[in-house]
C-alpha positions, -999 to +999 in steps of 0.1 A: +375-182+253+387-163+222+376-127+215+374-113+180+398-084+184+419-071+155+456-079+154+466-045+169+444-049+199+455-085+204+491-074+205+483-047+230+464-072+253+493-097+250+518-070+261+495-059+290+492-095+302+529-100+302+534-068+321+508-078+346+526-110+353+559-090+357+541-065+380+525-093+400+488-085+395+459-102+377+440-083+350+406-090+337+381-079+310+351-068+329+313-060+328+297-051+295+326-065+274+322-099+289+284-099+286+286-088+250+311-114+240+291-142+256+261-129+236+280-131+204+284-094+200+316-076+191+328-055+221+328-018+215+347-006+246+377-021+263+376-020+301+402-037+321+400-044+358+432-047+378+431-068+409+451-043+428+460-006+421+453+001+384+470+035+385+502+021+398+501-007+372+494+017+343+521+041+354+546+012+355+540+007+317+559+039+309+558+054+274+538+024+261+507+041+274+493+076+271+474+086+302+444+108+293+429+112+328+428+095+362+405+095+393+427+086+423+398+083+448+382+056+426+414+040+413+404+045+377+425+057+347+416+064+311+444+057+286+452+054+249+476+027+238+487+027+201+456+049+194+433+024+211+412+038+241+414+015+271+400+022+305+415+007+336+400+003+370+412-010+403+392-036+422+374-016+448+350-022+477+322+004+479+296+013+505+265+035+503+262+056+535+227+068+523+203+053+498+208+066+463+239+086+470+272+082+452+291+054+468+321+058+490+352+038+482+361+018+513+391+000+498+412+001+466+428-031+456+404-055+471+398-091+460+380-096+427+348-110+443+344-079+465+345-058+434+321-079+414+295-080+441+291-042+441+278-043+405+242-042+394+232-076+379+248-110+377+251-106+339+274-076+345+294-093+372+315-116+351+351-113+341+377-128+317+411-134+332+436-120+307+464-144+298+494-138+274+482-167+252+449-147+246+428-176+257+407-159+283+393-177+313+357-168+324+353-159+361+316-162+370+311-164+407+274-155+406+261-177+378+258-147+354+263-168+323+234-190+332+212-159+338+224-145+305+212-177+287+178-174+304+175-137+298+172-130+336+182-098+354+192-109+389+205-086+416+236-095+434+222-088+469+190-077+485+202-042+493+211-035+457+180-013+449+182+005+482+218+013+476+213+025+440+177+030+427+190+038+393+195+001+389+158-001+383+162+021+352+193+003+340+173-029+343+145-014+321+172-004+296+184-041+294+148-053+290+143-030+260+177-036+245+180-074+250+145-086+260+158-095+295+134-097+324+138-090+361+136-122+382+109-125+408+131-114+437+143-083+418+106-075+410+097-078+446+126-057+458+118-030+432+081-028+443+091-027+480+114+002+473+089+022+452+063+019+480+086+039+503+115+054+483+143+069+503+154+101+484+175+116+513+208+111+495+196+106+460+220+118+433+197+134+408+226+139+384+231+101+385+194+096+377+196+120+348+227+103+334+208+069+336+177+084+320+198+098+292+210+063+284+176+049+287+160+073+263+190+076+239+177+053+212+151+068+189+138+032+184+132+026+221+127+060+236+089+061+233+084+027+248+110+034+275+091+065+286+057+046+286+072+019+308+088+045+330+053+059+338+034+026+337+056+010+362+057+040+385+095+043+381+091+081+384+087+075+421+124+072+423+122+110+420+087+121+430+057+109+450+033+121+423+037+134+388+015+150+361+032+133+333+012+119+304+029+099+277+002+107+250+008+144+254+046+143+250+043+118+222+019+142+204+044+170+210+072+149+195+051+142+164+043+179+160+079+193+164+101+164+154+130+170+178+163+153+172+172+148+208+144+126+222+164+119+253+164+156+263+127+159+255+117+132+279+141+142+306+131+179+304+094+168+305+100+147+336+116+175+355+095+204+341+078+222+370+052+250+370+051+256+333+021+278+326+005+290+294+019+324+284-003+353+274+008+371+242-005+404+228+007+398+192+029+377+170+060+397+178+057+386+215+050+350+203+081+351+181+104+367+207+094+342+234+097+310+214+129+322+197+146+316+230+136+280+232+152+251+214+129+225+198+132+201+228+119+228+252+092+237+227+080+201+229+078+203+266+061+237+267+034+225+243+029+192+261+024+210+294+002+239+281-014+229+247-007+264+236-013+265+199+010+296+197+039+272+199+026+254+168+021+287+150+056+297+158+071+264+147+051+261+115+050+297+103+071+321+123+104+305+133+123+312+101+114+349+099+145+370+102+152+407+097+178+414+071+185+451+080+207+461+109+212+491+131+239+503+107+214+504+079+192+526+100+221+549+107+227+551+070+191+561+064+196+591+088+181+578+120+198+586+153+204+557+177+177+555+203+144+538+211+133+545+175+155+516+165+134+492+186+102+506+173+113+502+137+125+466+142+093+456+160+071+472+133+091+455+106+090+422+124+053+425+130+048+431+093+069+402+083+052+379+107+017+387+093-001+363+070+005+370+033+035+392+039+052+404+008+084+418+025+111+393+015+143+410+004+167+435+020+154+461-004+118+454+006+127+460+043+144+493+034+114+504+015+091+495+044+112+516+068+112+546+043+074+543+038+065+541+074+092+561+093+106+587+069+074+603+058 
């Protein structure tokens, strides 16, 4: 199998393959790169699996490689070689002491098959053996290529979802990106898990990271969130939820946030958001000024408070041009009078049909109302 790398990357890979032979290890392209190449896509990231200790192997390369970071417990190392980012990982065997927790590494430098079986789906458990001649040999111990052709998401073992429930969300991401489907066994195992989810060791940070990837595409975010609710995937986190996709979609249409991923994640985790009571527009302005547009979406979706719309459409761009120094220059002494002046001016500028626009208008307002 040939891969359409540019000449510089081909030269790097050839050198790495020769060094691996000299060092006495086998190295492989792994995971998403293999899947993408078999689907006819150009690989974006280069991940290399070392059947052995990746850190020792990379360190043996000397000045040829620039080490950016390493994680000794997991046997991973991020590098840059001739300005090309390449991530190396050791083959490793993992166990999950508790459902949903981060895995514990039982062994670094295990056999290739022990590493592949810890992965999520068969389509991501394939590897290309890297040779100096750049004709890469496919290693497919779990029929991933056949599943790829059929568009099937098949788990590598029956405890896969129990070990890592975020695989449910990753599978949904593959469905939306590539039109893949869970096979019947995966569907059965997912439904069994959702009936009695074990959240004792659940890594919420890992769930959020997976959700961020799931909702990252503006083209797919809305559908992804609908499916997340429709399929009860929220039960990975909660027994019940008060989420409503029509409410958050309406909020998105009203406020046009740039970061849809954060909107949906914040909405999922929003708890006990109640409608605020405001006495005037100054209070409305000051409260919503502290929120970014993503949080504004979530607040409105949860409360239907039209004050949020008022702020966004009419009030958010109002700013005072005068400063405390300007008040000192007018002869005021620093104290609570400053706050009274700023609030009065802000209230006037927030009013409908306000004609206070320039710095000079603000100075005139202060003189007319506080220097009489």
